[in-house]
Backbone as CSV, one residue per row, in Angstrom:
resi,resn,N_x,N_y,N_z,CA_x,CA_y,CA_z,C_x,C_y,C_z
1,MET,19.708,16.360,9.591,18.561,16.881,8.829,18.852,16.796,7.327
2,ASP,17.848,16.375,6.562,18.010,16.263,5.114,18.410,17.605,4.510
3,ASN,19.335,17.536,3.528,19.859,18.751,2.920,18.764,19.585,2.250
4,LEU,17.802,18.903,1.604,16.700,19.608,0.934,15.844,20.349,1.946
5,LEU,15.621,19.733,3.110,14.821,20.376,4.153,15.547,21.606,4.697
6,LYS,16.862,21.491,4.856,17.650,22.640,5.313,17.547,23.793,4.319
7,ARG,17.666,23.470,3.040,17.563,24.493,1.993,16.208,25.191,2.063
8,PHE,15.163,24.393,2.252,13.805,24.936,2.284,13.614,25.859,3.481
9,LEU,14.043,25.423,4.666,13.850,26.209,5.882,14.624,27.519,5.832
10,ILE,15.857,27.461,5.333,16.655,28.677,5.221,16.040,29.623,4.191
11,SER,15.537,29.051,3.096,14.965,29.873,2.018,13.715,30.617,2.464
12,ILE,12.819,29.948,3.200,11.569,30.595,3.611,11.823,31.678,4.654
13,PHE,13.000,31.662,5.251,13.383,32.733,6.172,14.109,33.868,5.445
14,LEU,15.078,33.507,4.593,15.932,34.499,3.961,15.247,35.291,2.853
15,ILE,14.452,34.612,2.023,13.844,35.296,0.877,12.893,36.409,1.309
16,PRO,11.936,36.155,2.228,11.071,37.268,2.679,11.873,38.378,3.366
17,LEU,12.898,38.000,4.153,13.717,39.002,4.836,14.444,39.886,3.824
18,THR,15.015,39.250,2.805,15.730,40.004,1.766,14.786,40.931,1.020
19,PHE,13.617,40.440,0.674,12.642,41.269,-0.047,12.186,42.448,0.811
20,PHE,11.980,42.195,2.100,11.579,43.274,3.011,12.643,44.367,3.041
21,ILE,13.910,43.964,3.120,15.012,44.933,3.186,15.112,45.725,1.883
22,ILE,14.943,45.048,0.746,14.993,45.736,-0.547,13.862,46.752,-0.659
23,ILE,12.668,46.372,-0.229,11.511,47.274,-0.294,11.673,48.430,0.682
24,GLU,12.160,48.132,1.871,12.319,49.144,2.922,13.345,50.201,2.537
25,GLY,14.460,49.755,1.942,15.496,50.695,1.520,16.187,51.340,2.710
26,SER,16.541,52.613,2.572,17.146,53.408,3.631,18.445,52.774,4.141
27,TYR,18.782,53.060,5.418,20.041,52.592,5.990,20.061,51.081,6.178
28,LEU,18.894,50.494,6.361,18.813,49.041,6.502,19.302,48.358,5.232
29,PHE,18.904,48.886,4.095,19.334,48.335,2.813,20.832,48.527,2.618
30,ILE,21.356,49.690,2.981,22.795,49.955,2.856,23.590,48.995,3.729
31,PHE,23.156,48.816,4.979,23.836,47.893,5.893,23.801,46.468,5.347
32,PHE,22.638,46.050,4.854,22.477,44.709,4.291,23.409,44.499,3.104
33,THR,23.499,45.495,2.229,24.351,45.401,1.042,25.826,45.298,1.432
34,ILE,26.254,46.119,2.374,27.657,46.097,2.826,27.985,44.763,3.497
35,LEU,27.068,44.272,4.322,27.290,42.993,5.011,27.440,41.851,4.014
36,CYS,26.529,41.784,3.046,26.596,40.723,2.028,27.866,40.850,1.191
37,PHE,28.256,42.081,0.884,29.480,42.315,0.120,30.694,41.786,0.869
38,CYS,30.793,42.092,2.146,31.942,41.652,2.953,32.020,40.125,3.023
39,ILE,30.878,39.483,3.212,30.857,38.011,3.279,31.257,37.413,1.934
40,THR,30.721,37.973,0.860,31.018,37.468,-0.484,32.487,37.628,-0.834
41,ILE,33.052,38.799,-0.529,34.468,39.049,-0.794,35.342,38.074,-0.007
42,TYR,34.985,37.855,1.239,35.752,36.926,2.078,35.722,35.515,1.499
43,GLU,34.538,35.053,1.096,34.417,33.701,0.543,35.194,33.571,-0.768
44,TRP,35.116,34.592,-1.612,35.861,34.563,-2.875,37.368,34.544,-2.624
45,TYR,37.813,35.383,-1.678,39.240,35.461,-1.348,39.757,34.126,-0.809
46,MET,38.985,33.489,0.055,39.401,32.219,0.653,39.378,31.080,-0.362
47,MET,38.525,31.192,-1.368,38.395,30.121,-2.345,39.430,30.216,-3.457
48,THR,39.764,31.428,-3.881,40.584,31.615,-5.074,42.067,31.553,-4.738
49,ARG,42.754,30.604,-5.340,44.181,30.427,-5.061,45.064,31.287,-5.955
50,ASP,44.606,31.550,-7.156,45.361,32.398,-8.066,45.106,33.858,-7.694
51,ARG,46.139,34.566,-7.252,45.966,35.930,-6.761,45.456,36.878,-7.835
52,PHE,45.863,36.664,-9.085,45.395,37.534,-10.171,43.888,37.447,-10.299
53,TYR,43.369,36.209,-10.389,41.921,36.024,-10.484,41.221,36.510,-9.216
54,CYS,41.893,36.366,-8.096,41.318,36.808,-6.829,41.069,38.315,-6.854
55,TYR,42.062,39.087,-7.253,41.929,40.544,-7.265,40.939,41.014,-8.335
56,ILE,40.981,40.377,-9.509,40.020,40.725,-10.563,38.603,40.429,-10.086
57,GLY,38.440,39.279,-9.429,37.127,38.903,-8.906,36.634,39.864,-7.842
58,CYS,37.542,40.316,-6.966,37.169,41.274,-5.920,36.683,42.584,-6.530
59,ILE,37.372,43.034,-7.580,36.964,44.266,-8.259,35.578,44.095,-8.881
60,PHE,35.366,42.942,-9.522,34.068,42.704,-10.155,32.952,42.609,-9.111
61,ILE,33.210,41.928,-7.999,32.197,41.810,-6.945,31.850,43.187,-6.384
62,LEU,32.866,44.023,-6.187,32.628,45.394,-5.727,31.752,46.143,-6.732
63,PHE,32.075,46.005,-8.005,31.286,46.637,-9.072,29.851,46.135,-9.060
64,SER,29.677,44.820,-8.909,28.346,44.215,-8.928,27.488,44.708,-7.766
65,PHE,28.067,44.776,-6.575,27.304,45.237,-5.416,26.984,46.734,-5.525
66,TYR,27.889,47.489,-6.121,27.617,48.906,-6.331,26.445,49.079,-7.293
67,ILE,26.425,48.258,-8.347,25.319,48.305,-9.306,24.015,47.892,-8.625
68,PHE,24.083,46.891,-7.771,22.907,46.464,-7.011,22.353,47.633,-6.189
69,TYR,23.256,48.374,-5.564,22.862,49.550,-4.779,22.246,50.624,-5.680
70,ARG,22.917,50.926,-6.807,22.406,51.925,-7.743,21.055,51.501,-8.319
71,PHE,20.924,50.215,-8.574,19.684,49.656,-9.111,18.514,50.026,-8.195
72,ARG,18.705,49.795,-6.895,17.637,50.062,-5.917,17.358,51.557,-5.783
73,ILE,18.403,52.377,-5.850,18.250,53.812,-5.652,17.620,54.485,-6.870
74,GLU,18.050,54.095,-8.072,17.642,54.790,-9.288,16.329,54.284,-9.881
75,LEU,16.048,52.993,-9.704,14.860,52.411,-10.317,13.870,51.979,-9.249
76,ASN,12.647,51.759,-9.644,11.631,51.222,-8.745,12.118,49.908,-8.141
77,PHE,11.959,49.758,-6.804,12.441,48.529,-6.159,11.780,47.279,-6.737
78,GLY,10.641,47.463,-7.398,9.974,46.328,-8.022,10.844,45.650,-9.066
79,TYR,11.683,46.447,-9.753,12.561,45.881,-10.768,13.706,45.092,-10.140
80,VAL,14.152,45.538,-8.951,15.169,44.780,-8.225,14.592,43.425,-7.816
81,LEU,13.361,43.440,-7.323,12.700,42.187,-6.949,12.490,41.300,-8.179
82,PHE,12.155,41.930,-9.295,11.942,41.196,-10.547,13.193,40.418,-10.947
83,ILE,14.347,41.075,-10.961,15.605,40.419,-11.317,15.955,39.351,-10.291
84,THR,15.737,39.673,-9.018,16.039,38.715,-7.945,15.197,37.453,-8.095
85,LEU,13.916,37.632,-8.407,13.023,36.480,-8.571,13.438,35.616,-9.766
86,ILE,13.857,36.253,-10.850,14.327,35.486,-12.009,15.483,34.581,-11.590
87,CYS,16.431,35.144,-10.841,17.608,34.367,-10.415,17.231,33.261,-9.428
88,ILE,16.322,33.580,-8.497,15.899,32.578,-7.517,15.196,31.417,-8.204
89,PHE,14.245,31.729,-9.097,13.506,30.671,-9.777,14.389,29.919,-10.777
90,THR,15.383,30.592,-11.336,16.339,29.911,-12.207,17.106,28.858,-11.421
91,ASP,17.594,29.258,-10.253,18.337,28.338,-9.390,17.446,27.190,-8.916
92,LEU,16.221,27.544,-8.518,15.284,26.528,-8.024,14.875,25.573,-9.139
93,GLY,14.607,26.105,-10.333,14.226,25.265,-11.468,15.334,24.310,-11.846
94,GLY,16.570,24.812,-11.855,17.706,23.948,-12.164,17.876,22.847,-11.149
95,TYR,17.699,23.198,-9.884,17.868,22.214,-8.803,16.775,21.141,-8.844
96,LEU,15.494,21.571,-8.953,14.378,20.624,-8.916,14.328,19.731,-10.159
97,PHE,14.442,20.333,-11.345,14.383,19.563,-12.582,15.561,18.592,-12.659
98,GLY,16.744,19.062,-12.232,17.918,18.198,-12.250,17.801,17.068,-11.255
99,LYS,17.235,17.362,-10.092,17.087,16.367,-9.031,16.053,15.311,-9.396
100,ILE,14.942,15.749,-9.980,13.834,14.847,-10.280,14.052,14.089,-11.597
101,LEU,14.401,14.809,-12.650,14.522,14.200,-13.976,15.903,13.607,-14.259
102,LYS,16.900,14.127,-13.575,18.299,13.681,-13.755,18.698,13.787,-15.227
103,GLY,19.168,12.699,-15.834,19.544,12.735,-17.245,21.000,13.082,-17.462
104,PRO,21.377,13.349,-18.732,22.777,13.625,-19.089,23.340,14.845,-18.376
105,LYS,24.624,14.778,-18.041,25.298,15.891,-17.385,25.547,17.020,-18.383
106,LEU,25.473,18.245,-17.878,25.656,19.414,-18.728,27.125,19.728,-18.963
107,THR,27.917,19.696,-17.897,29.331,20.041,-17.998,30.128,19.390,-16.874
108,LYS,31.385,19.114,-17.142,32.258,18.534,-16.117,32.633,19.560,-15.053
109,ILE,32.511,20.829,-15.390,32.849,21.890,-14.439,31.966,21.800,-13.200
110,SER,30.685,21.504,-13.422,29.738,21.360,-12.324,28.970,20.057,-12.536
111,PRO,29.471,18.946,-11.980,28.936,17.605,-12.253,27.451,17.414,-11.947
112,LYS,26.896,18.204,-11.033,25.496,18.027,-10.662,24.534,18.676,-11.651
113,LYS,25.045,19.493,-12.536,24.184,20.187,-13.478,23.855,19.277,-14.672
114,THR,22.575,19.250,-15.029,22.107,18.413,-16.125,21.377,19.263,-17.159
115,TYR,21.119,18.648,-18.313,20.351,19.347,-19.340,18.915,19.592,-18.874
116,ALA,18.393,18.657,-18.082,17.049,18.844,-17.523,17.021,20.052,-16.606
117,GLY,18.077,20.204,-15.810,18.181,21.362,-14.932,18.309,22.660,-15.707
118,LEU,19.028,22.603,-16.822,19.178,23.784,-17.683,17.824,24.242,-18.201
119,ILE,17.018,23.295,-18.679,15.680,23.619,-19.194,14.790,24.128,-18.070
120,GLY,14.868,23.461,-16.904,14.082,23.899,-15.749,14.445,25.305,-15.312
121,GLY,15.726,25.642,-15.458,16.194,26.974,-15.110,15.609,28.059,-16.003
122,PHE,15.170,27.675,-17.204,14.523,28.632,-18.108,13.000,28.644,-17.927
123,LEU,12.419,27.469,-17.697,10.965,27.357,-17.643,10.362,27.886,-16.344
124,LEU,10.977,27.564,-15.214,10.374,27.932,-13.935,10.298,29.436,-13.704
125,PRO,11.339,30.223,-14.053,11.224,31.672,-13.825,10.024,32.298,-14.527
126,LEU,9.846,31.996,-15.808,8.770,32.619,-16.566,7.398,32.171,-16.067
127,SER,7.216,30.864,-15.865,5.917,30.353,-15.415,5.585,30.862,-14.012
128,SER,6.588,30.935,-13.138,6.352,31.400,-11.766,6.033,32.883,-11.739
129,LEU,6.735,33.672,-12.563,6.486,35.112,-12.588,5.099,35.425,-13.138
130,ILE,4.663,34.661,-14.126,3.304,34.845,-14.663,2.276,34.558,-13.575
131,PHE,2.508,33.498,-12.810,1.599,33.134,-11.714,1.563,34.233,-10.651
132,LEU,2.750,34.706,-10.246,2.818,35.747,-9.217,2.161,37.046,-9.682
133,LYS,2.295,37.331,-10.970,1.665,38.531,-11.521,0.149,38.418,-11.461
134,LYS,-0.368,37.262,-11.812,-1.819,37.038,-11.777,-2.351,37.113,-10.346
135,MET,-1.490,36.766,-9.371,-1.880,36.828,-7.963,-1.642,38.226,-7.372
136,ASN,-1.221,39.168,-8.240,-0.953,40.555,-7.834,0.150,40.658,-6.780
137,ILE,1.123,39.752,-6.853,2.256,39.785,-5.932,3.409,40.570,-6.536
138,ILE,3.562,40.524,-7.863,4.591,41.309,-8.536,4.213,42.788,-8.468
139,LEU,5.163,43.634,-8.075,4.867,45.034,-7.794,5.172,45.975,-8.954
140,ILE,5.271,45.454,-10.157,5.508,46.306,-11.313,4.550,45.905,-12.424
141,GLU,4.243,46.877,-13.280,3.313,46.634,-14.381,4.079,46.081,-15.577
142,ILE,4.130,44.770,-15.676,4.846,44.112,-16.770,3.958,43.019,-17.356
143,ASP,3.885,42.964,-18.652,3.154,41.896,-19.335,4.112,40.738,-19.579
144,PHE,4.066,39.735,-18.708,5.024,38.634,-18.778,4.789,37.710,-19.972
145,LEU,3.675,37.932,-20.670,3.409,37.117,-21.854,3.933,37.778,-23.129
146,SER,4.449,39.000,-23.011,4.974,39.670,-24.192,6.314,39.052,-24.576
147,LEU,6.602,39.069,-25.875,7.834,38.471,-26.381,9.059,39.157,-25.781
148,LYS,8.987,40.483,-25.601,10.111,41.253,-25.063,10.457,40.794,-23.649
149,ILE,9.444,40.610,-22.806,9.688,40.211,-21.413,10.164,38.768,-21.354
150,MET,9.606,37.908,-22.205,10.059,36.522,-22.252,11.535,36.445,-22.634
151,LEU,11.912,37.253,-23.622,13.304,37.275,-24.071,14.213,37.811,-22.969
152,PHE,13.764,38.870,-22.288,14.553,39.443,-21.192,14.728,38.420,-20.070
153,THR,13.647,37.752,-19.701,13.707,36.738,-18.641,14.635,35.599,-19.031
154,PHE,14.541,35.167,-20.287,15.413,34.104,-20.784,16.879,34.531,-20.715
155,LEU,17.161,35.760,-21.116,18.532,36.262,-21.125,19.108,36.345,-19.717
156,ILE,18.345,36.885,-18.771,18.826,37.015,-17.394,18.980,35.635,-16.755
157,SER,18.065,34.727,-17.083,18.184,33.351,-16.592,19.458,32.696,-17.123
158,LEU,19.750,32.923,-18.395,20.969,32.379,-19.001,22.210,32.938,-18.311
159,ILE,22.236,34.242,-18.080,23.376,34.872,-17.416,23.538,34.325,-15.999
160,SER,22.419,34.142,-15.317,22.455,33.600,-13.959,23.049,32.188,-13.950
161,GLN,22.652,31.370,-14.914,23.175,29.999,-14.976,24.653,29.985,-15.355
162,LEU,25.057,30.875,-16.241,26.471,30.964,-16.607,27.305,31.435,-15.415
163,GLY,26.747,32.354,-14.618,27.439,32.810,-13.417,27.628,31.680,-12.429
164,ASP,26.616,30.841,-12.302,26.690,29.666,-11.435,27.812,28.736,-11.890
165,ILE,27.874,28.477,-13.183,28.912,27.598,-13.727,30.297,28.221,-13.554
166,PHE,30.388,29.531,-13.725,31.661,30.241,-13.572,32.217,30.062,-12.165
167,ILE,31.381,30.265,-11.152,31.831,30.088,-9.771,32.126,28.626,-9.487
168,SER,31.357,27.716,-10.090,31.609,26.279,-9.920,32.990,25.893,-10.441
169,TYR,33.424,26.564,-11.503,34.757,26.303,-12.059,35.839,26.596,-11.025
170,PHE,35.710,27.708,-10.322,36.710,28.061,-9.314,36.593,27.173,-8.073
171,LYS,35.378,26.739,-7.754,35.231,25.792,-6.651,35.907,24.468,-6.989
172,ARG,35.768,24.057,-8.231,36.392,22.810,-8.677,37.919,22.939,-8.638
173,LYS,38.438,24.093,-9.053,39.881,24.319,-9.002,40.387,24.297,-7.563
174,ALA,39.584,24.834,-6.643,39.965,24.867,-5.228,39.664,23.551,-4.521
175,LYS,38.994,22.622,-5.252,38.626,21.305,-4.714,37.748,21.430,-3.470
176,ILE,36.747,22.283,-3.573,35.786,22.441,-2.485,34.381,22.289,-3.049
177,LYS,33.445,21.903,-2.188,32.057,21.717,-2.607,31.279,23.028,-2.521
178,ASP,31.523,23.793,-1.458,30.815,25.045,-1.238,31.808,26.168,-0.958
179,THR,31.370,27.390,-1.185,32.248,28.536,-0.927,32.310,28.877,0.555
180,GLY,31.395,28.335,1.346,31.380,28.595,2.783,30.341,27.743,3.479
181,LYS,30.074,28.050,4.746,29.122,27.260,5.529,28.111,28.137,6.250
182,ILE,28.022,29.381,5.844,27.175,30.326,6.569,25.684,30.019,6.428
183,LEU,25.293,29.349,5.330,23.885,29.026,5.087,23.707,27.510,5.060
184,PRO,23.230,26.898,6.150,23.041,25.442,6.196,22.183,24.934,5.043
185,GLY,22.671,23.913,4.359,21.939,23.350,3.226,22.246,24.035,1.911
186,HIS,22.781,25.244,1.977,23.114,26.015,0.785,24.620,26.149,0.582
187,GLY,25.340,26.220,1.678,26.778,26.461,1.604,27.086,27.896,1.984
188,GLY,27.863,28.576,1.162,28.211,29.966,1.426,27.258,30.926,0.760
189,LEU,27.395,32.187,1.099,26.558,33.202,0.459,26.842,33.286,-1.036
190,LEU,28.102,33.147,-1.400,28.478,33.191,-2.820,27.835,32.055,-3.603
191,ASP,27.615,30.922,-2.939,26.932,29.804,-3.600,25.522,30.190,-4.021
192,ARG,24.902,31.088,-3.261,23.518,31.450,-3.517,23.371,32.653,-4.439
193,ILE,24.359,33.520,-4.458,24.210,34.741,-5.273,25.160,34.731,-6.465
194,ASP,25.753,33.560,-6.769,26.723,33.492,-7.874,26.115,33.961,-9.194
195,GLY,24.851,33.626,-9.431,24.198,34.082,-10.658,23.800,35.544,-10.585
196,MET,23.408,36.002,-9.394,22.935,37.379,-9.227,24.035,38.408,-9.452
197,ILE,25.261,38.099,-9.027,26.329,39.092,-9.168,26.663,39.354,-10.636
198,PHE,26.237,38.458,-11.512,26.379,38.689,-12.949,25.092,39.268,-13.539
199,ALA,23.956,38.828,-13.015,22.667,39.247,-13.569,22.360,40.714,-13.307
200,TYR,22.702,41.219,-12.141,22.396,42.618,-11.815,23.096,43.620,-12.731
201,PRO,24.422,43.500,-12.929,25.073,44.478,-13.829,24.525,44.450,-15.249
202,ILE,24.311,43.235,-15.777,23.789,43.122,-17.143,22.382,43.696,-17.224
203,SER,21.539,43.392,-16.250,20.170,43.912,-16.230,20.163,45.430,-16.162
204,TYR,21.012,45.974,-15.298,21.096,47.424,-15.125,21.475,48.118,-16.432
205,ILE,22.468,47.548,-17.099,22.926,48.117,-18.376,21.809,48.050,-19.423
206,LEU,21.144,46.914,-19.516,20.070,46.747,-20.498,18.928,47.729,-20.259
207,LEU,18.599,47.934,-18.981,17.489,48.832,-18.657,17.877,50.297,-18.814
208,LYS,19.061,50.659,-18.346,19.487,52.062,-18.417,19.702,52.515,-19.857
209,LEU,20.175,51.609,-20.702,20.393,51.958,-22.104,19.126,51.804,-22.940
210,SER,18.035,51.407,-22.258,16.734,51.213,-22.915,16.777,50.156,-24.009
211,ILE,17.743,49.213,-23.876,17.776,48.084,-24.813,16.535,47.228,-24.582
212,PHE,16.167,47.100,-23.303,14.877,46.518,-22.935,14.143,47.590,-22.129
213,ASN,13.246,48.290,-22.756,12.549,49.391,-22.094,11.339,48.846,-21.322
214,LEU,11.611,48.373,-20.102,10.559,47.766,-19.296,9.829,48.785,-18.436
215,TYR,10.400,49.972,-18.299,9.800,50.946,-17.400,9.590,52.297,-18.081
């Protein structure tokens, strides 16, 4: 089966399921968070050969998942979905724009990443979120055309892309293509949430400190 088709089929199953669990909350959300944490820690541990970086990474992943949990408990779940959508569309924009437009490579750390993908990673989140808002699918009252929200979306998209490159660096050091095989067409769970584990803590800090007062 074509890799793109596998990615699509897994995505249309996982994304609605994940959103349902985030909205539902309760023990289902706690179980989901713990399960994803265990898989992510395992993939990071198996990939990282330098024990120092391995332990530092494990601590950071634990911190990131704890923030993800606090994010859902303390703030409206709509904001969790908002950050998640930014990361998903960032990843999708980078993949589609890079695949279709190709062009110069962005970095040797991740050979498949291009400047076209970088731009797509910024453009698709904002345009898609505006569309979803107009369709009344976004569950929070946010003016996506305001300069503040555009800047916030750009910043989280940037962090998500940097997180992707960061994990790609360790994959390159380990001489592996994917962090695992649990998600056909995607690789490991860490391959899919590499940007999110950085985006959630930064988003939480920005919102809690009212640096970006979105709520």
